[in-house]
N, C-alpha and C positions, 0 to 999 in steps of 0.2 A: 622570619627573622629579618630584622631591619639591617640593611647594609648600605653604607656610602663608601664608594671605592674611588679614591683620587688616583690619577695616573697622568703621565705625560711629563713629569719632571726629568731633569737631566743636568748636564753640564752645558753651558753656553758662555759665549764671550760677551762682555759688556757692549750694550748696544744691540745685542741679539733680541730674538723673540722666542717663546715658548707658548704653547697652548695646553692648559691643564683641562682635564674632564673629570667630572664627578658623576659616576653612575649610581643610581639610587634604586633600591629595592626594598620591598617589605612595608611600605606605607604608601598612602595615596599622595602622589607627587604634588597635585595641586594644593593639598591641604597645609603644605609646609614651605616656609621660605628656606632659601639656602645661602648659607654665609661661607666665604672663604677666609681662612685665618692662617696665620704664619707665625712661626716660633724659631728664632735664630738661637744658637747656643749662648747661654749666659743671659738671654733677655726675655722679657715678658711676651707673652702671646699678644699678637696685634690683629685685630680685624681689618682685613683687607677689602672685601668686596661682598655686596649683598644684593639678592635678587628675590623679589617677591614672584613666585612661579605662576600665580593666578593673575596677578595685576600687571606684572611686568616691570614695576618700578625698581630702580637700582639705587645704590649708594656706594661710595667708596672712601676709603682712607685718603686723607690729604696727600700722603706720601706717594701715592699710585695714580692719583686722578690725572686723566689725560694720557696715561701710559697704558693702564690695564682696562679691559672691557669684559664685563660679565654678561652671559647670555644663557638662555635655557632652550632645550629642545624637548617639549613636554611629551611629544609622542614617543621619544627615545628614553625619557626619564633621566635626562642627562643635563647637567649645567657645566658650562665652559668658563675658563678664565684665560682670555687672550692677554699675554703679557708682552709688551713691546718696549723698546728703549731700555732693557734690563740694565740694572746697575749692580755692582758688587754688594751693596747693601741690601738688595733683594734677596740674597742668599738665605735660605731657611727652609724648614720643613713645612709644607703648605697642607692644610686640612681642609676638607669641606664639613659642613655640618647642617643639619636640619633642625628647624625650630620655628619660632613665632616672634614677630616683633612686639615688644613691650615698652612701657614708658620710660623705664630705667633698668639698665643691668650693668653694674660698673665692670663686670668681667668681660663683657661681650658687646663692645661698642664698634660699629662700623660706619664711620663718617658721622652722620646726624642720626643713625639708626642704632637703637639696642635691641639685642635679640637674646631671647631665652632659648638656649639650645636644649633639644631633646635628645638629639642623636649626634655622635661624633663618628667621622670616618677615619680610616687610616690615611696616613700622610703620604705625600710624595715629595722628594727632595729636590729642590732647585738650587743649583750652584752656579753663580755668575763670576767668571774670571776677569780680572782687570787687564 
């Protein structure tokens, strides 16, 4: 059974930091890229960060570039999202997803990368207070 379990969300003040984790099981970790997405109430889903677990290349949404860092620990089959300098507008449910980069996918864009998602994980809620 494929599982992507996001954790690490919580309540933090503006300017603070959180580190999210995405624990993967049920598929070969190196075969898939991992994307972080978020969705705030009443807003469309937004791609936040992308990492190719076998090549290590990354991409970010413009709104988080310079503040968020995505990394992976292949031995632990875990992808992390370090979020610094958090803003109230970062408040959302955050999801990790497994998939592959494609030439174009209108629904799943992360920076300059388009991702075809095969597996969605459960989300973790991030709330940033002002």
